[in-house]
ROSE-4610 file (N, C-alpha, C; in Angstrom, 1 decimal, always signed):
// ROSE-4610
residu = [X/X/X/X/X/X/X/X/X/X/X/X/X/X/X/X/X/X/X/X/X/X/X/X/X/X/X/X/X/X/X/X/X/X/X/X/X/X/X/X/X/X/X/X/X/X/X/X/X/X/X/X/X/X/X/X/X/X/X/X/X/X/X/X/X/X/X/X/X/X/X/X/X/X/X/X/X/X/X/X/X/X/X/X/X/X/X/X/X/X/X/X/X/X/X/X/X/X/X/X/X/X/X/X/X/X/X/X/X/X/X/X/X/X/X/X/X/X/X/X/X/X/X/X/X/X/X/X/X/X/X/X/X/X/X/X/X/X/X/X/X/X/X/X/X/X/X/X/X/X/X/X/X/X/X/X/X/X/X/X/X/X/X/X/X/X/X/X/X/X/X/X/X/X/X/X/X/X/X/X/X/X/X/X/X/X/X/X/X/X/X/X/X/X/X/X/X/X/X/X/X/X/X/X/X/X/X/X/X/X/X/X/X/X/X/X/X/X/X/X/X/X/X/X/X/X/X/X/X/X/X/X/X/X/X/X/X/X/X/X/X/X/X/X/X/X/X/X/X/X/X/X/X/X/X/X/X/X/X/X/X/X/X/X/X/X/X/X/X/X/X/X/X/X/X/X/X/X/X/X/X/X/X/X/X/X/X/X/X/X/X/X/X/X/X/X/X/X/X/X/X/X/X/X/X/X/X/X/X/X/X/X/X/X/X/X/X/X/X/X/X/X/X/X/X/X/X/X/X/X/X/X/X/X/X/X/X/X/X/X/X/X/X/X/X/X/X/X/X/X/X/X/X/X/X/X/X/X/X/X/X/X/X/X/X/X/X/X/X/X/X/X/X/X/X/X/X/X/X/X/X/X/X/X/X/X/X/X/X/X/X/X/X/X/X/X/X/X/X/X/X/X/X/X/X/X/X/X/X/X/X/X/X/X/X/X/X/X/X/X/X/X/X/X/X/X/X/X/X/X/X/X/X/X/X/X/X/X/X/X/X/X/X/X/X/X/X/X/X/X/X/X/X/X/X/X/X/X/X/X/X/X/X/X/X/X/X/X/X/X/X]
num = [1/1/1/2/2/2/3/3/3/4/4/4/5/5/5/6/6/6/7/7/7/8/8/8/9/9/9/10/10/10/11/11/11/12/12/12/13/13/13/14/14/14/15/15/15/16/16/16/17/17/17/18/18/18/19/19/19/20/20/20/21/21/21/22/22/22/23/23/23/24/24/24/25/25/25/26/26/26/27/27/27/28/28/28/29/29/29/30/30/30/31/31/31/32/32/32/33/33/33/34/34/34/35/35/35/36/36/36/37/37/37/38/38/38/39/39/39/40/40/40/41/41/41/42/42/42/43/43/43/44/44/44/45/45/45/46/46/46/47/47/47/48/48/48/49/49/49/50/50/50/51/51/51/52/52/52/53/53/53/54/54/54/55/55/55/56/56/56/57/57/57/58/58/58/59/59/59/60/60/60/61/61/61/62/62/62/63/63/63/64/64/64/65/65/65/66/66/66/67/67/67/68/68/68/69/69/69/70/70/70/71/71/71/72/72/72/73/73/73/74/74/74/75/75/75/76/76/76/77/77/77/78/78/78/79/79/79/80/80/80/81/81/81/82/82/82/83/83/83/84/84/84/85/85/85/86/86/86/87/87/87/88/88/88/89/89/89/90/90/90/91/91/91/92/92/92/93/93/93/94/94/94/95/95/95/96/96/96/97/97/97/98/98/98/99/99/99/100/100/100/101/101/101/102/102/102/103/103/103/104/104/104/105/105/105/106/106/106/107/107/107/108/108/108/109/109/109/110/110/110/111/111/111/112/112/112/113/113/113/114/114/114/115/115/115/116/116/116/117/117/117/118/118/118/119/119/119/120/120/120/121/121/121/122/122/122/123/123/123/124/124/124/125/125/125/126/126/126/127/127/127/128/128/128/129/129/129/130/130/130/131/131/131/132/132/132/133/133/133/134/134/134/135/135/135/136/136/136/137/137/137/138/138/138/139/139/139/140/140/140/141/141/141/142/142/142/143/143/143/144/144/144/145/145/145/146/146/146/147/147/147/148/148/148/149/149/149/150/150/150/151/151/151/152/152/152/153/153/153/154/154/154/155/155/155/156/156/156/157/157/157]
x = [+0.9/+0.0/+0.9/+0.3/+1.1/+0.3/+0.8/+0.1/-1.0/-2.2/-3.4/-4.0/-4.7/-5.6/-6.7/-7.1/-8.1/-9.4/-9.8/-11.0/-10.8/-9.5/-9.3/-9.1/-9.1/-8.8/-9.9/-11.2/-12.2/-12.1/-11.7/-11.6/-10.4/-9.5/-8.3/-8.5/-9.7/-10.0/-11.1/-11.0/-12.1/-13.3/-14.5/-15.7/-15.6/-16.2/-16.3/-14.9/-13.9/-12.6/-12.4/-12.1/-11.8/-10.5/-10.3/-9.1/-8.5/-7.2/-6.5/-6.3/-6.4/-6.0/-4.8/-3.9/-2.7/-2.5/-2.1/-1.6/-0.2/+0.7/+2.2/+2.7/+3.1/+3.7/+5.2/+5.9/+7.4/+7.8/+7.0/+7.3/+6.3/+5.1/+4.1/+3.4/+2.7/+1.8/+0.4/-0.5/-1.9/-2.5/-3.3/-3.9/-5.4/-6.1/-7.6/-8.0/-9.2/-9.7/-11.1/-11.5/-12.9/-13.6/-14.9/-15.7/-15.7/-16.3/-16.2/-17.0/-18.0/-18.7/-18.0/-16.9/-16.2/-17.1/-17.9/-18.8/-18.3/-17.7/-17.3/-15.8/-15.1/-13.7/-13.6/-12.8/-12.7/-11.2/-10.8/-9.4/-9.1/-7.8/-7.4/-6.2/-5.2/-3.9/-3.0/-2.0/-0.9/+0.4/+1.2/+2.4/+3.5/+4.4/+5.6/+6.6/+7.0/+8.0/+9.3/+9.8/+11.1/+11.8/+12.3/+12.8/+11.6/+11.8/+10.7/+10.2/+11.1/+10.6/+9.8/+10.1/+9.4/+8.0/+8.0/+6.7/+5.8/+6.4/+5.6/+5.0/+5.8/+5.3/+4.2/+4.3/+3.2/+1.9/+2.1/+0.9/+0.4/+1.2/+0.8/+0.0/+0.5/-0.1/-1.5/-1.6/-2.9/-3.9/-3.3/-4.2/-4.7/-3.8/-4.2/-5.2/-5.0/-6.0/-7.4/-7.4/-8.7/-9.2/-8.4/-8.8/-8.8/-8.0/-7.9/-7.0/-7.4/-6.8/-6.2/-6.3/-5.8/-5.4/-4.7/-4.3/-4.5/-5.1/-5.2/-4.2/-3.3/-2.3/-2.6/-2.7/-2.9/-1.6/-1.9/-0.8/-0.9/+0.2/+0.2/+0.5/-0.5/-0.3/-0.3/+0.5/+0.5/-0.8/-1.1/-2.4/-2.6/-1.5/-1.7/-1.8/-1.9/-2.0/-0.7/+0.4/+1.7/+2.1/+3.1/+3.7/+5.1/+5.3/+6.6/+7.4/+8.4/+9.3/+8.5/+7.5/+6.7/+5.9/+5.4/+4.7/+5.7/+6.9/+7.9/+8.2/+8.3/+8.5/+7.4/+6.1/+5.0/+4.9/+5.1/+5.1/+6.2/+7.4/+8.5/+8.0/+7.3/+6.8/+5.9/+5.0/+4.2/+5.0/+6.0/+6.8/+7.5/+8.0/+8.7/+7.8/+6.5/+5.5/+5.4/+5.3/+5.2/+6.4/+7.5/+8.7/+8.6/+7.9/+7.7/+6.5/+5.5/+4.2/+3.7/+4.3/+4.0/+2.6/+1.8/+0.4/-0.6/+0.0/-0.9/-1.4/-2.7/-3.3/-3.2/-2.5/-2.3/-2.8/-3.5/-3.9/-3.6/-3.4/-3.2/-4.4/-4.6/-5.8/-5.3/-5.6/-5.2/-5.7/-4.7/-5.0/-5.0/-5.0/-5.0/-6.1/-5.7/-6.6/-7.1/-6.6/-7.2/-6.8/-5.5/-5.1/-5.8/-5.9/-6.5/-8.0/-8.7/-10.1/-10.3/-9.5/-9.6/-9.3/-8.2/-7.9/-9.0/-9.6/-10.7/-11.9/-12.2/-13.3/-13.0/-11.8/-11.5/-11.5/-11.2/-11.2/-12.6/-13.3/-14.6/-15.7/-15.7/-16.9/-16.6/-15.5/-15.2/-14.6/-14.1/-13.5/-12.5/-11.5/-10.5/-9.3/-8.6/-7.4/-6.3/-5.3/-4.2/-3.5/-3.2/-2.5/-3.3/-4.6/-5.4/-5.5/-5.6/-5.6/-4.4/-3.2/-1.9/-1.9/-2.5/-2.5/-3.4/-4.4/-5.4/-5.4/-4.7/-4.9/-4.4/-3.3/-2.9/-3.8/-4.3/-5.2/-6.5/-7.0/-8.2/-8.1/-6.9/-6.6/-6.6/-6.1/-6.1/-7.6/-8.4/-9.8/-10.5/-10.1/-10.7/-10.3/-9.0/-8.5/-9.2/-9.3/-9.9/-11.4/-12.1/-13.5/-13.7/-12.8/-12.9/-12.7/-11.8/-11.6/-12.8/-13.3/-14.5/-15.7/-15.9/-17.0/-16.8/-15.5/-15.3/-15.6/-15.3/-15.6/-17.1/-17.9/-19.3/-19.8/-19.0/-19.4/-20.5/-20.3/-21.3/-22.4/-23.3/-24.4/-25.6]
y = [-1.2/+0.0/+1.2/+2.3/+3.6/+4.6/+5.8/+6.9/+7.3/+7.4/+7.6/+8.9/+9.4/+10.5/+10.1/+11.0/+10.6/+9.9/+10.5/+10.0/+8.6/+8.1/+6.8/+5.8/+6.3/+5.4/+4.3/+4.6/+3.6/+2.4/+2.6/+1.5/+0.5/+1.0/+0.2/-0.5/-0.3/-0.9/-2.0/-3.0/-4.0/-3.3/-3.8/-3.3/-3.5/-2.5/-2.5/-2.7/-2.1/-2.0/-0.6/-0.5/+0.8/+1.4/+2.7/+3.4/+4.1/+4.2/+5.0/+6.4/+7.4/+8.8/+9.1/+9.9/+10.2/+11.7/+12.3/+13.7/+13.6/+13.9/+13.8/+15.1/+15.0/+16.2/+15.9/+16.9/+16.8/+15.7/+15.6/+14.6/+13.5/+13.6/+12.6/+12.4/+11.2/+10.9/+10.7/+11.5/+11.3/+10.3/+9.3/+8.3/+8.2/+8.2/+8.0/+6.8/+6.3/+5.2/+5.4/+5.0/+5.1/+3.8/+3.9/+2.6/+1.8/+0.7/-0.2/+0.4/+1.2/+1.8/+3.1/+3.5/+4.7/+6.0/+6.0/+7.2/+8.1/+7.5/+8.2/+7.9/+9.0/+8.9/+9.1/+8.4/+8.5/+8.5/+9.4/+9.4/+8.0/+7.6/+6.2/+6.3/+6.8/+6.7/+7.8/+8.0/+9.0/+8.2/+8.3/+7.6/+8.6/+8.4/+9.3/+8.8/+9.8/+9.4/+8.9/+7.9/+7.4/+7.1/+5.9/+5.4/+5.1/+5.5/+5.3/+3.9/+2.9/+1.5/+1.1/+1.6/+1.3/+2.0/+3.2/+3.9/+3.2/+2.8/+2.1/+0.8/+0.1/-1.2/-1.0/+0.1/+0.4/+0.7/+1.5/+1.8/+0.5/-0.4/-1.6/-2.5/-2.5/-3.3/-2.7/-1.4/-0.7/-1.1/-1.1/-1.4/-2.8/-3.7/-5.1/-5.3/-4.7/-4.8/-4.2/-3.3/-2.7/-3.1/-3.9/-4.4/-3.3/-2.3/-1.2/-1.6/-1.1/-1.5/-0.4/+0.8/+2.0/+3.1/+4.1/+5.2/+6.6/+7.5/+8.9/+9.7/+10.4/+11.2/+12.7/+13.4/+14.9/+15.5/+16.4/+17.1/+18.5/+19.0/+20.4/+21.4/+21.6/+22.6/+24.0/+24.9/+26.3/+27.0/+28.1/+28.7/+29.2/+29.4/+29.8/+28.6/+27.4/+26.2/+25.5/+26.1/+25.6/+24.5/+23.7/+22.7/+23.1/+23.2/+23.5/+22.3/+22.6/+21.5/+20.5/+20.9/+20.0/+19.0/+19.5/+18.6/+17.5/+18.0/+17.1/+16.0/+16.3/+15.4/+14.4/+14.9/+14.0/+13.1/+13.6/+12.7/+11.6/+12.0/+11.0/+10.0/+10.3/+9.4/+8.4/+8.8/+7.9/+7.0/+7.6/+6.7/+5.6/+6.0/+5.1/+4.0/+4.3/+3.3/+2.3/+2.8/+1.9/+1.0/+1.4/+0.6/-0.6/-0.4/-1.6/-2.4/-1.7/-2.4/-1.9/-2.4/-1.9/-2.0/-2.8/-3.0/-2.1/-1.2/-0.3/+0.9/+1.0/+2.2/+3.4/+4.4/+5.7/+6.9/+7.8/+9.0/+10.2/+11.3/+12.5/+13.4/+14.2/+15.1/+16.4/+17.5/+18.8/+19.0/+19.3/+19.4/+20.9/+21.8/+23.2/+23.4/+24.1/+24.5/+23.4/+22.1/+21.0/+21.2/+21.5/+21.6/+22.8/+23.9/+25.1/+24.8/+24.1/+23.8/+22.9/+21.9/+21.0/+21.7/+22.6/+23.3/+24.2/+24.9/+25.8/+25.0/+23.9/+23.1/+22.6/+22.2/+21.7/+22.8/+24.0/+25.2/+25.7/+26.0/+26.6/+25.7/+24.5/+23.6/+22.6/+22.0/+21.0/+21.5/+22.7/+23.4/+22.5/+22.0/+21.1/+22.0/+21.5/+22.2/+22.1/+23.0/+23.1/+21.8/+21.1/+19.9/+18.8/+18.7/+17.7/+17.9/+19.2/+19.6/+19.1/+19.4/+19.0/+17.4/+16.7/+15.3/+14.7/+15.5/+15.0/+15.6/+16.7/+17.5/+16.7/+16.0/+15.3/+14.2/+13.4/+12.3/+12.8/+13.9/+14.6/+15.2/+15.8/+16.4/+15.3/+14.1/+13.0/+12.6/+12.6/+12.3/+13.4/+14.6/+15.7/+15.6/+15.3/+15.1/+13.9/+12.8/+11.6/+11.9/+12.6/+12.8/+13.7/+14.7/+15.6/+14.7/+13.8/+13.0/+12.1/+11.5/+10.6/+11.4/+12.6/+13.4/+13.8/+14.1/+14.4/+13.2/+12.0/+10.8/+10.4/+11.1/+10.9/+9.8/+9.3/+8.2/+8.7/+9.9/+10.5/+11.2/+10.5/+11.1/+11.5]
z = [+0.0/+0.0/+0.0/-0.1/-0.1/+0.7/+0.7/+1.2/+0.3/+0.8/-0.1/+0.1/-0.9/-0.7/+0.2/+1.1/+2.1/+1.4/+0.3/-0.4/-0.9/-1.1/-1.6/-0.4/+0.8/+2.0/+2.1/+2.0/+2.3/+1.4/+0.1/-0.8/-0.4/+0.3/+0.7/+2.0/+2.6/+3.9/+3.8/+4.7/+4.7/+5.4/+5.1/+5.7/+7.2/+7.9/+9.4/+10.1/+9.5/+10.2/+10.7/+12.0/+12.6/+12.0/+12.2/+11.7/+12.9/+13.0/+14.0/+13.5/+14.3/+14.0/+14.9/+14.3/+15.0/+15.0/+16.1/+16.2/+16.7/+15.7/+16.0/+16.6/+17.9/+18.5/+18.5/+19.1/+19.2/+20.2/+21.3/+22.4/+22.6/+22.0/+22.1/+20.8/+20.8/+19.7/+20.3/+20.0/+20.4/+19.5/+20.1/+19.3/+19.5/+18.5/+18.6/+17.7/+17.9/+17.1/+16.8/+15.6/+15.2/+15.6/+15.6/+15.8/+14.5/+14.5/+13.3/+12.1/+12.3/+11.2/+10.7/+11.4/+11.1/+11.2/+12.2/+12.3/+13.5/+14.5/+15.7/+16.0/+16.3/+16.7/+18.2/+18.9/+20.4/+20.7/+21.7/+22.1/+22.7/+22.5/+22.9/+23.8/+23.4/+24.1/+23.8/+24.7/+24.5/+24.5/+23.5/+23.4/+23.6/+24.6/+24.8/+23.7/+22.9/+21.8/+22.4/+21.7/+22.0/+20.6/+20.5/+19.2/+18.3/+17.0/+16.1/+16.0/+16.0/+15.9/+17.1/+18.3/+19.5/+19.4/+19.0/+18.8/+17.8/+16.7/+15.6/+16.1/+16.9/+17.4/+18.4/+19.2/+20.1/+19.3/+18.2/+17.3/+16.7/+16.2/+15.6/+16.7/+17.9/+18.9/+19.2/+19.3/+19.4/+18.3/+17.1/+15.9/+16.0/+16.4/+16.5/+17.6/+18.7/+19.8/+19.4/+18.6/+18.2/+16.8/+16.1/+14.8/+13.8/+14.0/+13.1/+11.9/+10.7/+9.5/+8.7/+9.2/+8.5/+9.4/+9.0/+9.8/+9.1/+9.8/+9.4/+10.2/+9.6/+10.4/+10.1/+11.2/+11.1/+10.5/+9.5/+8.8/+9.2/+9.8/+10.3/+9.2/+8.3/+7.2/+7.8/+7.2/+7.5/+7.2/+7.9/+7.7/+6.2/+5.5/+4.1/+3.2/+3.7/+2.9/+2.5/+2.8/+2.4/+3.4/+3.0/+3.9/+4.3/+5.6/+6.1/+6.6/+7.4/+7.9/+8.8/+9.6/+10.4/+9.5/+8.4/+7.4/+6.9/+6.5/+6.0/+7.0/+8.3/+9.4/+9.5/+9.5/+9.6/+8.4/+7.2/+6.0/+6.1/+6.7/+6.8/+7.8/+8.9/+9.8/+9.1/+8.3/+7.5/+6.6/+5.9/+5.0/+5.8/+7.0/+7.9/+8.4/+8.7/+9.1/+7.9/+6.7/+5.5/+5.3/+5.7/+5.6/+6.5/+7.7/+8.6/+8.3/+7.7/+7.4/+6.0/+4.9/+3.6/+3.1/+3.7/+3.3/+4.1/+4.9/+5.8/+5.0/+4.9/+4.2/+5.2/+4.7/+5.4/+4.6/+5.3/+4.6/+5.6/+5.1/+5.9/+5.8/+6.9/+7.1/+7.7/+7.1/+7.5/+9.0/+9.8/+11.2/+11.7/+10.8/+11.3/+12.3/+13.4/+14.5/+15.4/+15.1/+15.9/+17.4/+17.7/+19.1/+19.8/+19.1/+19.6/+19.9/+19.0/+19.2/+20.4/+20.5/+21.7/+23.0/+23.0/+24.2/+24.6/+23.6/+23.9/+24.5/+23.9/+24.4/+25.8/+26.1/+27.4/+28.4/+28.0/+28.9/+29.2/+28.1/+28.1/+28.6/+28.0/+28.2/+29.3/+29.3/+30.3/+31.6/+31.6/+32.8/+33.4/+32.6/+33.1/+33.6/+34.6/+35.0/+33.9/+34.1/+33.1/+33.0/+34.2/+34.2/+33.5/+33.8/+33.1/+31.6/+31.2/+29.8/+29.1/+29.7/+29.1/+28.9/+29.9/+29.8/+28.7/+28.4/+27.4/+26.0/+25.9/+24.6/+23.4/+23.4/+22.2/+21.7/+22.7/+22.2/+21.9/+22.5/+22.1/+20.7/+20.5/+19.1/+18.1/+18.4/+17.5/+17.1/+18.2/+17.9/+17.1/+17.3/+16.5/+15.0/+14.8/+13.5/+12.8/+13.5/+12.9/+12.6/+13.5/+13.3/+12.1/+11.9/+10.7/+9.4/+9.4/+8.3/+8.0/+9.1/+8.9/+8.4/+8.9/+8.5/+7.0/+6.6/+5.2/+4.3/+4.8/+4.0/+4.0/+4.9/+4.8/+5.7/+6.6/+7.5/+8.5/+9.0/+10.0/+9.2/+8.7/+7.9/+8.8]
């Protein structure tokens, strides 16, 4: 498999297979998972970054545990729509995942404003403390990214 356009992702997946969503930070990877119908994204886990192969194996273990068959990775596009060094790093992460698991369907989804939207929600609506927000923001952002991609694909009708 290869990196796919988001709209091509469903054809590369078996029916009723969940998908993981990833928010790649500098120190952590926020992980979310969809339900089997790919209608709802839920925060799942926060992985503290270490060696790439260790991080990848943690992701693969989560995929196996949830029956997930594809990955949507948040792409930190600049506000003007261009891709900078962070996008290059995220795309390299996707390519490196494919080196370990060549059959894995991967798509990218524009994550502009995801972290800010989640932080605002946690501050305004959930009234969470700063420490609790810091603990949750990356996996909540992964769910926000994945939900946006699922909505674009029309699963949440």
